[in-house]
C-alpha positions as semicolon CSV with decimal commas, in nm:
position;residue;x (nm);y (nm);z (nm)
1;X;1,433;-2,747;0,865
2;X;1,407;-3,005;0,588
3;X;1,429;-2,927;0,217
4;X;1,192;-3,114;-0,013
5;X;1,247;-3,153;-0,387
6;X;0,940;-3,300;-0,554
7;X;0,938;-3,436;-0,909
8;X;0,582;-3,368;-1,021
9;X;0,424;-3,530;-1,331
10;X;0,275;-3,290;-1,584
11;X;-0,062;-3,147;-1,482
12;X;-0,028;-3,209;-1,108
13;X;0,178;-2,910;-1,002
14;X;-0,116;-2,705;-0,880
15;X;-0,233;-2,998;-0,669
16;X;0,110;-3,028;-0,505
17;X;0,155;-2,657;-0,441
18;X;-0,193;-2,642;-0,291
19;X;-0,104;-2,927;-0,058
20;X;0,212;-2,748;0,053
21;X;0,021;-2,422;0,109
22;X;-0,221;-2,605;0,339
23;X;0,057;-2,761;0,548
24;X;0,158;-2,568;0,856
25;X;0,532;-2,511;0,886
26;X;0,622;-2,481;0,516
27;X;0,792;-2,194;0,337
28;X;1,026;-2,105;0,048
29;X;0,795;-2,266;-0,206
30;X;0,932;-2,260;-0,561
31;X;0,819;-2,412;-0,891
32;X;1,060;-2,494;-1,174
33;X;0,841;-2,548;-1,482
34;X;0,952;-2,826;-1,715
35;X;1,268;-2,896;-1,512
36;X;1,188;-3,265;-1,465
37;X;1,257;-3,491;-1,764
38;X;1,182;-3,826;-1,601
39;X;0,900;-3,808;-1,513
40;X;0,816;-3,531;-1,757
41;X;0,683;-3,237;-1,561
42;X;0,789;-2,976;-1,306
43;X;1,011;-2,970;-0,999
44;X;0,860;-2,819;-0,685
45;X;1,083;-2,731;-0,390
46;X;1,003;-2,607;-0,042
47;X;1,136;-2,597;0,311
48;X;0,937;-2,753;0,593
49;X;0,986;-2,755;0,969
50;X;1,098;-3,099;1,082
51;X;0,799;-3,132;1,314
52;X;0,561;-3,075;1,019
53;X;0,747;-3,287;0,763
54;X;0,585;-3,620;0,842
55;X;0,235;-3,488;0,777
56;X;0,339;-3,346;0,440
57;X;0,528;-3,658;0,334
58;X;0,231;-3,878;0,422
59;X;0,004;-3,651;0,221
60;X;0,234;-3,667;-0,082
61;X;0,244;-4,046;-0,059
62;X;-0,137;-4,065;-0,032
63;X;-0,164;-3,854;-0,348
64;X;0,056;-4,101;-0,535
65;X;0,346;-3,860;-0,586
66;X;0,594;-4,122;-0,464
67;X;0,470;-4,365;-0,731
68;X;0,421;-4,132;-1,026
69;X;0,700;-3,889;-0,941
70;X;0,952;-3,870;-0,658
71;X;1,037;-3,687;-0,337
72;X;1,389;-3,608;-0,214
73;X;1,440;-3,493;0,145
74;X;1,757;-3,320;0,266
75;X;1,856;-3,183;0,605
76;X;1,910;-2,806;0,608
77;X;2,195;-2,721;0,843
78;X;2,150;-2,344;0,828
79;X;1,867;-2,121;0,707
80;X;1,881;-1,742;0,742
81;X;1,519;-1,651;0,687
82;X;1,246;-1,483;0,890
83;X;0,988;-1,697;0,712
84;X;1,174;-2,015;0,805
85;X;1,179;-1,901;1,167
86;X;0,806;-1,833;1,151
87;X;0,741;-2,174;0,993
88;X;0,914;-2,343;1,285
89;X;0,708;-2,136;1,529
90;X;0,383;-2,227;1,351
91;X;0,454;-2,600;1,342
92;X;0,337;-2,780;1,659
93;X;0,598;-2,928;1,891
94;X;0,975;-2,906;1,885
95;X;1,188;-3,004;1,587
96;X;1,436;-3,198;1,799
97;X;1,151;-3,415;1,928
98;X;0,995;-3,477;1,587
99;X;0,974;-3,823;1,434
100;X;0,988;-3,832;1,055
101;X;0,838;-4,177;1,011
102;X;0,910;-4,200;0,640
103;X;1,279;-4,137;0,710
104;X;1,281;-4,377;1,005
105;X;1,121;-4,659;0,803
106;X;1,368;-4,605;0,519
107;X;1,669;-4,600;0,753
108;X;1,568;-4,911;0,946
109;X;1,476;-5,090;0,623
110;X;1,831;-5,044;0,499
111;X;1,988;-5,138;0,833
112;X;1,772;-5,449;0,873
113;X;1,840;-5,602;0,533
114;X;2,039;-5,925;0,538
115;X;2,355;-5,842;0,344
116;X;2,715;-5,958;0,321
117;X;2,834;-5,643;0,500
118;X;2,591;-5,701;0,786
119;X;2,694;-6,067;0,819
120;X;3,063;-5,975;0,802
121;X;3,036;-5,706;1,071
122;X;2,832;-5,927;1,304
123;X;3,070;-6,219;1,252
124;X;3,381;-6,007;1,312
125;X;3,222;-5,858;1,624
126;X;3,142;-6,206;1,757
127;X;3,496;-6,328;1,687
128;X;3,638;-6,024;1,868
129;X;3,411;-6,099;2,161
130;X;3,529;-6,461;2,159
131;X;3,888;-6,343;2,199
132;X;3,778;-6,110;2,476
133;X;3,599;-6,390;2,656
134;X;3,895;-6,626;2,646
135;X;4,155;-6,376;2,767
136;X;3,906;-6,203;3,001
137;X;3,952;-5,864;2,834
138;X;3,684;-5,602;2,897
139;X;3,840;-5,380;2,630
140;X;3,787;-5,639;2,358
141;X;3,432;-5,699;2,477
142;X;3,352;-5,327;2,454
143;X;3,512;-5,314;2,109
144;X;3,304;-5,607;1,992
145;X;2,988;-5,438;2,122
146;X;3,069;-5,122;1,927
147;X;3,135;-5,313;1,603
148;X;2,817;-5,522;1,620
149;X;2,542;-5,401;1,380
150;X;2,257;-5,588;1,547
151;X;2,072;-5,280;1,674
152;X;1,970;-5,197;1,316
153;X;1,748;-5,504;1,269
154;X;1,619;-5,472;1,626
155;X;1,513;-5,112;1,559
156;X;1,364;-5,221;1,227
157;X;1,158;-5,486;1,406
158;X;1,021;-5,228;1,652
159;X;0,934;-4,981;1,375
160;X;0,765;-5,261;1,179
161;X;0,557;-5,359;1,483
162;X;0,446;-5,002;1,548
163;X;0,374;-4,933;1,180
164;X;0,209;-5,275;1,138
165;X;0,425;-5,381;0,846
166;X;0,437;-5,763;0,853
167;X;0,680;-5,791;0,562
168;X;0,931;-5,571;0,744
169;X;0,881;-5,779;1,061
170;X;0,973;-6,094;0,869
171;X;1,274;-5,924;0,705
172;X;1,416;-5,803;1,037
173;X;1,362;-6,136;1,210
174;X;1,540;-6,314;0,925
175;X;1,832;-6,070;0,953
176;X;1,858;-6,126;1,329
177;X;1,819;-6,504;1,328
178;X;2,036;-6,575;1,025
179;X;2,293;-6,316;1,130
180;X;2,345;-6,459;1,477
181;X;2,332;-6,819;1,348
182;X;2,606;-6,750;1,094
183;X;2,818;-6,552;1,341
184;X;2,792;-6,820;1,609
185;X;2,866;-7,102;1,363
186;X;3,181;-6,922;1,249
187;X;3,278;-6,863;1,610
188;X;3,244;-7,233;1,689
189;X;3,479;-7,312;1,399
190;X;3,713;-7,030;1,508
191;X;3,721;-7,167;1,863
192;X;3,804;-7,519;1,745
193;X;4,079;-7,384;1,519
194;X;4,228;-7,172;1,798
195;X;4,213;-7,473;2,031
196;X;4,400;-7,690;1,782
197;X;4,668;-7,421;1,760
198;X;4,696;-7,404;2,137
199;X;4,565;-7,048;2,176
200;X;4,230;-7,148;2,332
201;X;4,183;-7,408;2,604
202;X;3,885;-7,527;2,802
203;X;4,052;-7,408;3,122
204;X;4,050;-7,052;2,985
205;X;3,672;-7,075;2,945
206;X;3,595;-7,233;3,280
207;X;3,835;-7,042;3,506
208;X;3,720;-6,739;3,705
209;X;3,678;-6,441;3,472
210;X;3,615;-6,127;3,680
211;X;3,597;-5,900;3,374
212;X;3,371;-6,109;3,151
213;X;3,200;-6,365;3,374
214;X;2,878;-6,156;3,372
215;X;2,824;-6,247;3,007
216;X;2,684;-6,590;3,083
217;X;2,527;-6,502;3,419
218;X;2,211;-6,298;3,343
219;X;2,031;-6,121;3,625
220;X;1,773;-5,847;3,678
221;X;2,023;-5,578;3,584
222;X;2,066;-5,738;3,241
223;X;1,700;-5,674;3,165
224;X;1,702;-5,326;3,320
225;X;2,004;-5,219;3,115
226;X;1,842;-5,360;2,801
227;X;1,526;-5,158;2,868
228;X;1,725;-4,836;2,915
229;X;1,933;-4,909;2,605
230;X;1,619;-4,966;2,402
231;X;1,482;-4,625;2,500
232;X;1,813;-4,448;2,434
233;X;1,868;-4,624;2,104
234;X;1,522;-4,536;1,976
235;X;1,559;-4,171;2,075
236;X;1,898;-4,159;1,901
237;X;1,745;-4,291;1,579
238;X;1,440;-4,065;1,578
239;X;1,647;-3,756;1,658
240;X;1,949;-3,850;1,440
241;X;2,184;-3,843;1,739
242;X;2,437;-4,103;1,627
243;X;2,663;-4,042;1,926
244;X;2,397;-4,174;2,161
245;X;2,361;-4,487;1,946
246;X;2,728;-4,570;2,001
247;X;2,663;-4,557;2,375
248;X;2,374;-4,797;2,333
249;X;2,590;-5,037;2,130
250;X;2,839;-5,075;2,415
251;X;2,570;-5,111;2,681
252;X;2,401;-5,437;2,588
253;X;2,547;-5,786;2,601
254;X;2,417;-5,934;2,277
255;X;2,727;-6,004;2,068
256;X;2,943;-6,110;2,369
257;X;2,669;-6,346;2,485
258;X;2,650;-6,504;2,138
259;X;3,028;-6,543;2,135
260;X;3,038;-6,702;2,481
261;X;2,758;-6,941;2,385
262;X;2,944;-7,046;2,070
263;X;3,269;-7,112;2,256
264;X;3,086;-7,301;2,529
265;X;2,921;-7,519;2,266
266;X;3,256;-7,594;2,106
267;X;3,381;-7,725;2,442
268;X;3,054;-7,895;2,540
269;X;2,994;-7,665;2,837
270;X;2,614;-7,679;2,850
271;X;2,586;-7,456;3,157
272;X;2,768;-7,160;3,005
273;X;2,596;-7,212;2,669
274;X;2,255;-7,200;2,834
275;X;2,341;-6,900;3,050
276;X;2,483;-6,708;2,754
277;X;2,177;-6,784;2,544
278;X;1,952;-6,660;2,823
279;X;2,160;-6,342;2,844
280;X;2,127;-6,289;2,468
281;X;1,751;-6,347;2,461
282;X;1,697;-6,133;2,772
283;X;1,881;-5,840;2,617
284;X;1,698;-5,872;2,285
285;X;1,361;-5,893;2,460
286;X;1,433;-5,590;2,679
287;X;1,545;-5,376;2,385
288;X;1,245;-5,472;2,171
289;X;0,995;-5,400;2,450
290;X;1,148;-5,065;2,544
291;X;1,204;-4,949;2,185
292;X;0,851;-5,041;2,078
293;X;0,697;-4,862;2,378
294;X;0,912;-4,555;2,310
295;X;0,794;-4,541;1,949
296;X;0,431;-4,582;2,059
297;X;0,468;-4,296;2,308
298;X;0,624;-4,075;2,040
299;X;0,348;-4,164;1,796
300;X;0,080;-4,076;2,051
301;X;0,261;-3,755;2,144
302;X;0,267;-3,632;1,783
303;X;-0,090;-3,741;1,722
304;X;-0,187;-3,513;2,013
305;X;0,018;-3,224;1,875
306;X;-0,137;-3,264;1,531
307;X;-0,476;-3,180;1,682
308;X;-0,337;-2,831;1,728
309;X;-0,325;-2,795;1,351
310;X;-0,626;-2,564;1,311
311;X;-0,493;-2,323;1,573
312;X;-0,150;-2,327;1,410
313;X;-0,306;-2,251;1,073
314;X;-0,475;-1,947;1,221
315;X;-0,138;-1,829;1,346
316;X;0,012;-1,884;0,999
317;X;-0,267;-1,689;0,830
318;X;-0,213;-1,401;1,070
319;X;0,161;-1,409;1,001
320;X;0,101;-1,414;0,626
321;X;-0,134;-1,120;0,652
322;X;0,130;-0,930;0,848
323;X;0,387;-1,002;0,575
324;X;0,157;-0,888;0,300
325;X;-0,007;-1,220;0,216
326;X;0,294;-1,339;0,015
327;X;0,477;-1,670;0,049
328;X;0,839;-1,699;-0,053
């Protein structure tokens, strides 16, 4: 269940409560008259099944409540209520499969914004990968993959494409391009500095590297893994399963490929630089394709389930009649 707290401007409370009454999967409706000072008006609260939340949030936005008032959404970890159980039964689909698009857009918007923290994390991850490449350490490569924040902008790009938000597309592309450009430029400087200190040598880059040689040698499996990671990463975001997202982060060779390309450029190794760049682009392409298709499938799936709304409303009316026609 999700808990909604709606700041309603004066005179619009009846409109909001009516909208909530009409939405399948809502319960525990309460009105706090005069509780909102800015904007001046009432506060309306309710619980809604996760699978019905997106419809209600869209309706509130269409009515201008997000502009004139405000809507807070919180996860409810535990609800002991027969009405809450009935609301989840009435709502079409399963809560664990539900996509709350408003929440997803907000989350990816934050993750795909070009910021100092994002640049710092991506740069540190690339520098870690550079060390892993030069000493042929798979452990450092995995660590660099886990630190890299690049999946946020990638997910933001896919959400923007599905939702047809061109401004968000531009923002995510800027974050990706500028982020990797800065990280790779710093890595080139880091490589030159380490070479001058005697810690990096060209022989370390060009010798056989059984643990990390795959980074600059893309093949069919690179694209296949990227596709699978894109699906898993998208499902982890839409279902709030952060543990799965960590697995995705250490499955794709984006940051290590950028690091290897930067080091190769610092030593003038065109072959490895080209191969690493191909690996990077192949992984990014695979993730974007798979993630976008996953979101489209989820969108179509929930559009189909929403057609069951009239039947679900009949079930709700029958349940309300059984409980005495009262809503708590």
